[in-house]
C-alpha positions in Angstrom: -4.4 -10.7 8.2 -3.2 -10.4 4.6 -1.1 -7.4 3.6 -0.8 -5.9 0.2 1.7 -3.2 -0.9 0.9 -1.3 -4.1 1.6 2.0 -5.9 -1.1 4.3 -7.1 -1.8 8.0 -7.6 -5.4 7.5 -6.4 -5.6 5.4 -3.2 -9.4 5.7 -2.8 -10.1 4.4 -6.3 -7.5 1.6 -5.8 -9.1 0.5 -2.6 -12.6 0.5 -4.2 -11.2 -1.7 -7.1 -9.7 -4.2 -4.6 -13.0 -4.4 -2.7 -15.0 -4.8 -5.9 -12.9 -7.9 -6.6 -11.5 -6.7 -9.9 -8.1 -8.2 -9.2 -8.1 -12.0 -8.8 -5.0 -11.8 -6.7 -6.7 -9.8 -3.9 -10.3 -10.7 -4.3 -10.4 -13.5 -1.9 -9.0 -11.4 1.0 -11.8 -8.8 0.9 -12.7 -6.5 2.5 -9.5 -4.4 2.3 -8.8 -1.3 4.4 -6.0 1.2 4.5 -3.4 0.6 7.2 -0.8 3.1 6.0 -0.5 5.5 3.1 2.9 7.1 2.4 2.9 9.8 -0.2 5.9 10.9 -2.3 6.5 14.1 -4.4 7.9 12.0 -7.3 7.1 8.6 -8.7 10.7 7.2 -8.8 11.3 7.2 -5.0 7.8 5.7 -4.5 8.6 2.9 -6.9 11.9 2.3 -5.1 10.2 2.2 -1.7 7.5 -0.2 -3.0 10.1 -2.6 -4.3 11.9 -2.4 -0.9 8.7 -3.2 1.0 8.3 -6.3 -1.1 11.7 -7.7 0.0 12.3 -9.8 3.1 13.9 -6.8 4.8 11.0 -4.5 3.8 8.5 -7.0 5.1 10.2 -6.9 8.5 10.6 -3.1 8.4 6.9 -2.3 7.7 5.3 -3.7 10.8 7.9 -2.0 13.1 8.0 1.4 11.4 4.8 1.9 9.5 2.1 0.3 11.6 -0.5 2.9 12.5 1.7 5.7 11.2 1.0 7.6 8.0 3.6 10.0 6.5 2.3 12.6 4.0 5.1 14.3 2.2 3.5 15.2 -1.2 0.8 14.3 -3.6 2.3 12.8 -6.8 2.2 9.1 -6.0 1.3 7.0 -3.0 2.5 3.8 -1.5 -0.5 2.0 -0.2 -0.4 -0.9 2.4 -3.7 -2.6 2.7 -4.9 -5.1 5.2 -7.5 -7.7 4.2 -9.8 -9.7 6.4 
């Protein structure tokens, strides 16, 4: 299974775009589905968390702590982890 970590303020629209094949980087792994959505009250901490999840340490952290768990703390921006195929 492929995993994708991204930042968006509209997860449903972002998922739709990935499944429509708009991004050549994710098109070949369709269909995508949400595994976890973590929402933040402000954009800056969401961006910091996204960068962390893309590091080696973050890639090890995500399956242990985020799998099948969604945390909803606000509505400004969301960290989206998608699973493809």
